[in-house]
C-alpha positions as CSV (number, residue, x, y, z in Angstrom):
1,M,9.2,-4.3,30.5
2,G,7.8,-4.7,26.9
3,S,7.6,-7.7,24.7
4,M,11.2,-7.8,23.6
5,G,10.7,-11.0,21.6
6,M,8.0,-9.6,19.4
7,K,9.0,-9.1,15.8
8,F,7.2,-7.4,13.0
9,Y,7.0,-8.8,9.5
10,K,9.1,-6.7,7.1
11,N,6.2,-5.9,4.8
12,L,3.5,-5.7,7.5
13,Y,-0.1,-6.1,6.3
14,I,-2.2,-3.2,7.6
15,G,-6.0,-3.2,7.6
16,D,-7.8,-0.3,6.0
17,T,-9.3,0.9,9.3
18,V,-5.9,1.0,11.0
19,K,-4.6,4.6,11.4
20,K,-1.0,5.3,12.4
21,P,0.3,1.7,12.3
22,H,3.8,2.8,13.5
23,K,2.3,4.2,16.7
24,I,0.4,0.9,17.1
25,M,3.5,-1.1,16.7
26,K,5.3,0.9,19.4
27,K,2.3,0.4,21.7
28,L,2.2,-3.3,21.1
29,K,5.9,-3.5,22.0
30,K,5.3,-1.6,25.2
31,D,2.3,-3.7,26.2
32,K,-0.2,-0.8,25.9
33,I,-3.9,-1.7,25.9
34,L,-5.3,-1.4,22.3
35,P,-8.9,-2.6,22.7
36,S,-9.8,-2.3,19.0
37,I,-6.7,-4.0,17.5
38,Y,-6.4,-7.5,16.3
39,V,-3.1,-9.0,15.1
40,I,-2.2,-11.7,12.7
41,V,0.8,-13.7,14.1
42,C,3.0,-16.6,13.3
43,M,4.3,-18.3,16.4
44,E,7.8,-19.5,16.3
45,G,8.0,-23.2,15.2
46,K,4.4,-23.2,13.8
47,R,3.7,-23.1,10.1
48,Q,0.3,-21.3,10.4
49,L,-1.1,-17.8,10.9
50,E,-3.3,-17.1,13.9
51,I,-5.5,-14.2,14.7
52,Y,-5.4,-12.8,18.2
53,H,-6.9,-9.8,20.0
54,S,-4.0,-7.5,20.8
55,L,-4.6,-8.1,24.6
56,M,-3.6,-11.7,24.2
57,L,0.0,-10.6,23.5
58,Q,0.2,-9.3,27.0
59,Q,0.0,-12.8,28.6
60,W,3.4,-14.2,29.7
61,Y,3.3,-17.0,27.2
62,Y,3.3,-14.7,24.2
63,K,6.0,-12.5,25.7
64,E,8.3,-15.6,25.9
65,A,7.1,-17.2,22.6
66,S,8.5,-14.5,20.2
67,P,5.5,-14.1,17.9
68,A,6.1,-12.6,14.5
69,V,3.3,-10.1,13.8
70,I,2.3,-10.3,10.2
71,G,-0.6,-7.9,10.2
72,I,-2.6,-5.4,12.2
73,A,-6.3,-5.1,11.8
74,G,-9.1,-3.0,13.3
75,S,-11.5,-5.9,13.7
76,K,-11.6,-9.7,13.6
77,E,-13.3,-9.5,10.2
78,E,-10.6,-7.2,8.9
79,A,-7.9,-9.7,10.1
80,F,-9.7,-12.4,8.1
81,D,-9.7,-10.2,5.1
82,L,-6.0,-9.7,5.4
83,I,-5.4,-13.4,5.6
84,Q,-7.5,-13.9,2.5
85,K,-5.3,-11.3,0.8
86,I,-2.1,-13.1,1.9
87,A,-3.5,-16.4,0.7
88,Q,-4.4,-14.9,-2.7
89,E,-0.9,-13.3,-3.0
90,A,0.6,-16.7,-2.1
91,V,-1.4,-18.6,-4.7
92,D,-0.7,-16.0,-7.4
93,T,3.0,-15.9,-6.7
94,T,3.9,-19.5,-5.8
95,G,0.9,-21.5,-7.1
96,A,0.4,-22.9,-3.6
97,A,-1.5,-21.8,-0.5
98,D,1.5,-22.3,1.9
99,L,1.2,-18.9,3.6
100,T,4.3,-19.1,5.8
101,A,6.5,-20.3,2.9
102,Y,5.2,-17.4,0.8
103,L,5.9,-14.9,3.7
104,A,9.4,-16.3,4.1
105,L,10.3,-15.3,0.5
106,D,10.3,-11.6,1.7
107,D,11.5,-12.0,5.3
108,R,13.8,-14.8,6.0
109,N,14.9,-13.4,9.3
110,N,11.4,-14.1,10.8
111,F,10.6,-17.2,8.8
112,K,12.9,-20.1,8.7
């Protein structure tokens, strides 16, 4: 059984090296092994973004914890680049570096 609790951010951030992101999203939901994929997630109840190797999401804790996937990257470095991009957008848009508040502006269903 796949990770039913996993949600994807409405305007998902995709790294430049990631090809066919919709296929990757389906595979993540079905707990397929994606050795070269890193995800940027926001865990429910936490106001911070975290980077995980996609295999981490297969652990029981993450299946229960309903992470919101914000971005998909082809490497850890690319994931850091995406977070930097989100931070820059947050500052440009809101004047503050509160990333989860910025993300909530576009996707209130996943960010309360």
